[in-house]
N, C-alpha and C positions, 0 to 999 in steps of 0.2 A: 504494500500500500504506500509506503514512504517513497519508493522509487517512482510510482505513478504520480504522486504529488510533486516530486522534484521535476519530473519531465514536463508536467503541465505548467508549473510555475516558471520554468525556464523560458516558456514562450510568452512571458510577461502577462500572465493572467492573475487576477486578484483571487483571494481565497473565496470570496462570496460567489464568484462565478464557477468555482469548482464544486460547490455544494450540490447542485442539482445533478451534475454529471456523475459524481461519486456516490450519491445516495446516502450521505451521512450528514449529521448536523454540523453547523459551523463551529460550535464548541468542541465537538469531537475532533474536527479537522485541525483546529488550533492546538489541541492537546497533542495530536500526533506530530505536528510540526515542531512543537517545543520539545517533545521527547526525543526526536531524531535530529534536532539541531538544524531544521530547515528554516532558512531566512525567507521572509515574505514581506511584501510592502505593507507599511503601516503596522508592523510588528513591534514587539518590545525591543528597544535598543540594547546593545551589549554594553558592558561596563567600559570597554575601551572607547566606544562611541560617546558615551556620556562624559568620560574624562576629557576626551579631545574637544568636545563642544564647549564644556565649561572652561577649559584652558584657553580656547580661542577667544571667548568673550571676556573673561576676567583678566587674563595676562596679556594676550596679543591685542586686545582692543577691537576685535571684529564685531560687527553687528550680529544680532541674533539670527537674522536671515542668512548672512554669509556663513556663520558657524554651522547652522542647520544644513545648509547645502553641502558644506565640506564634510560634515560627519555623516550625512545620509539620514538625517532625522527630520521630523517636522519642526516648524518654528515654535509651535506651542509647547512641544516637549522640551526643546532647548530652553525656552523661557522658564518653564517650571523648574528644571534642574538648576539653572543659574540663580533664580530667585531663592530656591531652597539653600543653595550654597551661601549666598549673601546673608540670608537670615541666620544661618548657623554661625557665620563669622561674627555677626553683630551680637548674637546671644553669648558667644564666648568672650567677647571683648569687655564686658562689664557695663557699668553705668556710664552714660555719656556725661562728660564734663567739658564745658566750653573752655577755650583757651583764654578768652577775655570776656568781660561783661560788655553790655551795650554802652553806647556813648552816654555820658552824663556831664553835668556842669561841675567843675572842680570847686570845692568850697574855699580854697586858698586864693585863687586868682580869677575865678569866674569864667575861665575858658572852657569850651566844650571839648572833652577829651575822652580817652579810653583808659581803662585801668590796666596797669599803673599809669599815673599821669606823667607823661614824658616831660612836660614843662617843670613840674615840681621836682622830678629827679635831676634835671639839669641844673636848676637853681640850687638844689641841695648840694650837688657836686661842686658848684662854684662857691659854696659857702654863704650864699645870700639869704637862705632860709634854713631853719633847722629841719633835719630829716625826720 
């Protein structure tokens, strides 16, 4: 049965088109393909395909569409795996702490600045005000 499926899929037929010809259900046909390692269109991607697609998007900077085409996967599948990877990285990184606070008006000289106040630090370095 696996050889017949391989031969029919070699002629670029989809699994759903084989169901009436073989007389078995689509679920059974998919189970046979998975058990015998038969690749079919719109099937589950391999681990190597997933790694290649995620690497292409996150490291190489390709678009999801270009990475999907290169890896032989659908765009939505690549998007799901990349999103899951990004969420796992964010979850492992801990709480978000901004590098600086938003702009405010310095109480010493009244200029709008960011924390730490650059003007206050330079005046303190010159000895004009106490640090």
